[in-house]
N, C-alpha and C positions, 0 to 999 in steps of 0.2 A: 863736631861744630867747626873745627879748623878747615876740614875739607869742604864743607858747605860755604864757608866764607870765601875760600879761594875760588870756588866755582862762580860765586857772585862777582868777584873782582874780575875774573876772566870775561864774564858776560858783558861787563861795562868797559872793558878795555884797560884795566889797571893791573899791572904785574904785581907779583908778590913783593918784590923789592920795593916798588913804589908805595905799595900799601903800608909797608912798615914805616915809611916816612910820614905817612898821614897820622900816625899815632903821636902823641906828645911824649916827651921824654919823662915826664913826671906822672907816675901812677898808671901809665899805659892807657890813659883815657883816649877815647876816640875823638878826633877833631870834628868840628861842625861840618867840615867839607866831606868827611867820610860818612857822616850820618846822612847828609844830603844825597850822596851817591848811593848809599844803601837803600834809601826810600825810593829813589828813582828806579833802582834795579828791581825792587819788589813790585813796583807798579808795572814795570816792563814785563816781568815774568807773568804777572796776572793777566796783562793784556794779551800776551802770546797764548796763554791757556784758553782765554775766551775765544780768540780767533781760531785756534786749532779745534776747539769744540764745535764751532759753527760748521766746519767742513766735514765733521765725522758722520758716518752713516749710522743712523739710530738702529738700535736692535729692534727687530720686528716684534710687534706686540702679539703674544700668543692668545688666540681666541679661547675663551673659557670652554672647558671640556663639556660636551653635550652628554646628558645622561643616556645610558644605553637603553634602547627601547626593549621592553620585555614583550615577546610575542604573546598575543592573546589566543588562548585555545578555545575554540568554539565547540561546545559539545555536539556530537552527532545525534540528531533525533532518532528515537527508536523506530524501527520499521513497523508498518502496519501489518498485523498478522491476519486480521479478519475484518471484513466490512459487511454491513447489512444494508441493502438498498431496497427501494420500492417507491411507489407513488408518494412524493413529498417526504421521502425518508432516505437518509444516508448517514450511517453511524459507522465509525471504525474503532478498532481496539488494537493495542499492541499486545504482545504475549503477557507482559507483566500486568497490564490492565485487566486482561481476562482472568488471570489468576486472582486478582484482587476482588473479583466478584464473588468468590467462593467456589470451591470445587467439591466434587464427590467422586467416589470410586465405583466403577461399574464393571461387572464381568460380562464379557462377550465371547460367544463361541462361534468361530468362523466356519466356513463350509467344509474345512478339512478336519473339523472336530476338535481343534485346539482352542482352549479357553484362556483368554488373556484379560488381565485386569487393567482397565484404562482409567485415567484421572482426567476430569474435564468439568466444564460448566454446563449446567442444564440449558437446553435450548429454550425452554420456557423463560428462564431468567434473562437470556439475551433478548428475547422478544419484548420482555417487560422493560428492560433497560433502554431499548431502542424506541419504545412507545409505538410498537407496530399495531396497526388497526386490529381490533378484536374480531372483525368480520372478514379477515383475509381468507382467501380460498385455500392457500397452501404456500409451500416454499419450494424454491428451486435451488439446489445445492450446486455450487460451481467450483470445480477443481482448477488448479493452476495450469493444467493442460487443456482447459476449456470443456472438459467432460461435465455433463450436467445430469442431475437426477431430481425428479419431482417427488414431493411428499405432500399428501393432503393435510390440511391444518387439523382436521378431525383426528388424524392419527397422532399428530404432534401433541395436541392438547390432552389426549388420553394416555400419554406416555410419561411415566414417572421417572424413567432412567435414561431418556434420550439426551445425549450430551454431545458437545463439541469437545473432543478429547485432544490432549497433548500427545502426539504420536512419539513414542520412544525413539523412533528413527528420524525425528525432526518434522516440524510443521504441525498442522492440525488435521483432524479427520473427524467425520461424523460417526458416532456409535449409537445406532438406533436399534436396540434389541427388539426382536419380534417383527421388525419391518423387513422388507425385501433386501436382498443382498446388494442391489443396485443403489440403495440409499446409504450404504456404508461407503462414503466418499473419502478417499485419501487425498492428501494435499489440498484440503479445503481452504479456499481463500475468500469466498463470497457466499452470502445467503440472500437470495432475492425473495422478497415478500410479494405475493401475487394478489391482485384484487379479487374480490368475491365474485363468484359466478352469477350470472343473471338468474333471477328467480321468476321473472314475469315473461320469459321468452324473448323473442326478438333476435334479429340477425345483424350483428355489427358489420360495418363496411369492410373491416379487415378480417372477417371471419376466416379461419383456416379449415373449419369443418362445420357443416350444417346438415340439418335434417328437415326435409320438405315433403310435400305431398299430402297424403291423407292422414294428417295428424291434427290433434287439437291445437297445438301451438308450434308453428314453425320456429325453429330455434337454431342458433349458431354460436360458435365460440372462437375466440382467438386461440392460438396454439398454447400461449402461456396459461390460459384458464383451463384448458383440457389437461395440460400436464400437472396442474395443481389439484385435479380431482383425485379421488381415491383410486389407487392403482392395484393391479394384481400381476403376478408373474405366471405365465403359462408356457407349456412346452408344445412344440409342434414339429412334426417330421415332414421335410420337404420331399419332392419327387425323387431326389437323389439318395434318399434314405438317411439324411443328416437331421439330427434332432437338435433344435436350438431353443433357448429360453427367451421369451419376449415379455416386455413390460408394457402395460397399457390400461385402458379403461374398458370395463365390461360394456358390450353392446347393449345388454339389457338395461344397464343404468342410463345410458344415453337415450335409448328409446323411451324409457319411462318419463324422462323430462319433456319429451315431445308429445307423448300420448297418441300412439297409433289408433286409427279408427277401428271399430269392431269388425268392419267388413274388409279391412286391408288384408292382403294375402302375400304380398311380395316386397322384397327389398331390392333396390338397385344401387349398387356401389358405383360411384362415378369418380374416375381418376383425373389427375390434373392434365393428362395427355388426351383425355376424351374417351379412354377405354371404359367400358361398363361391364358389370357382371350381376346376374340376378340370382337370388337365393330365396327359398321359401321363408316367409316371416315366422311361421310357427316353429320351424326348426331352429331359427336363431333365438327365439324367445325361450326355447327349451334347452339351449346350450349354456352350460355353466362356465365355460372357459373361452367363449368367443369374444374377442377384444378388438378395439382399435388401438394398435400398438404405436409406440413412439419410434420414429426412425432416427438413427444416429446423426444424420445430416439435416434433420428437421423435417417436419411434416408427419404424416401418418400412413399406416398400412392396415389392412384388415388381416387378422390372424384368426382363422376358423378351423381348429383342429378337427380332422375327420371329414371336412368338406372337400370338394373338388379343388384342383389347383387354380381354376379360374376364379374361385371365390377369394383367393388370397391376393388382394388388390394393393399394389404399391402406389403411394401418392394419392390415396383416397381423399377427396375434398367434400364430397356430398353423399348423403344417404337419402334416397328417394323412397318414400313409402307409397305403395300402389295397392 
């Protein structure tokens, strides 16, 4: 208290010695003059504090902390494993969606004699789920490397164990017991549903193959329709002695749709480059393995085992009946 009082006296210019004189001799009471000086000093100190505060730099106001944003993880959609397409038809499934349709186990024996059990979904179930037209002519199986194989719808509808299987090595594959080896497609990614073949004859503008001449009904087909017909595998040996297997439609089946005249005697195969070759009609009708085969790059060729080399016409586009 004494030190504080001395500080106030020094502030107002009163020495300690003088301050003692300001006290009364009786009781040490403070004189009125001293009280006045003290009040003035208090006011002065307060005023200085206010003035000093005006020039002070205010502390910066801290902005409220923003909440840390939590990154949102967007789930990656499952990849499409298989799609089915066709006229006014496009359906796709993930692998999990295929499994949810119900699976069966099927034993399949490959060309090497090894029997493997595959698990998959019935192809008829997939057609039902996709609402494929009941009068479709057939299916084209498409692999991831663009390889294709055609299967007639009649073969599919009569098959109780034809499945799209989950390949243990990854991906999907068709397992069609009893059908040609070419219909066993690995890395299957698409099934194309083909329109029904024409029943009343006629030649479409985009026909890839046609039969004309002395027939009851001139008729033609697009390549897709021909590939969707019932097929067979045949072997033929070329002029170099090499034997190969070909897949195609029997010539007798195609001719039956056109109806050769009773007095017709000759067939003329016309190629896309203008080349022609003649063969006796009777010999073709008696041939159990003469076919119009499918070429890997598209189009057709005639494969007539036992016939001359000229009868094996690549790129055939027309069969004339004479």
